[in-house]
C-alpha positions, 0 to 999 in steps of 0.5 A, a space after each residue: 611234196 606240197 603238190 602231191 598232198 594237194 593232188 591227193 586232196 583233190 582225188 580224195 574229194 572226188 572219192 568222198 563225193 556228196 552222194 556217198 556222204 549223203 548215204 552215210 548221213 541218211 543212215 546216221 540220222 535215220 531220215 531219207 528226206 535230208 539234203 546236204 548243202 556244201 559250206 566253206 570252212 577254214 579249220 585246219 585239216 577240214 577238207 569238206 563241210 556240209 550242213 544237213 537239212 531236213 525240209 530246209 531246217 538245219 538238223 546237223 553238220 558234217 566235217 570231212 577231215 584229214 588226220 594222221 597216223 604212224 607208218 610201220 616203224 613208229 613216229 612221234 606225235 604229229 605237229 604242224 611242222 612234221 605231219 607232212 613228213 614221210 613217217 606219217 600216213 594220212 587218213 580221213 574221217 567224217 564227224 557228224 554233229 547235231 544242230 547243237 554241236 554234239 557228236 552224233 557219229 565219227 566214221 573213218 572213211 579211209 584208213 589204209 595204214 598198216 599201223 593204228 587201224 584199231 581206231 576204226 573199231 565202231 566200239 571205240 568210235 562210239 565213245 565220242 557220243 557219250 563223253 563231254 568235250 574236250 576229249 582227252 585220251 586216257 581220261 574221258 576217251 579210252 586209249 588203244 594199244 597200237 594206235 596211240 598216235 592215230 587216236 591222239 591226232 583224231 582226238 586233236 582234230 575233233 577238239 579243234 573243230 568243236 573249239 572253232 564252233 564254240 567261238 
């Protein structure tokens, strides 16, 4: 099972190559003269990290993250121990941060599950730009009927990244 996940991670990385991520970044920052510099990360579930530069000045960063949702039939909230099980489907998202570590955009890159896809809605994703960290489902982030597990895990992933950046 671990080898299958590793292979899918390599396939995913080749799918979300720098050119595609840069295209989204250009639209997000509304600047055509940006470059991306790859950076390593040891944050759990972060697949790729980029520093966003404009004329050698850092204007932000991008984190490509794997998160988890339920397969049809339901499941419990994923933990480190159980998220590799067959009751979960992985999805990937990009977290775009300003140089001050504020959320500029959250973009779902790949959500192939049949259950929980409501988290892909732009209106729901935009609320991260207007709310304070840490994010808490049903407190400062609106819940979504039918996507509780996907939303919870996406929020946990975002909180984990931001907490690591504050250290």
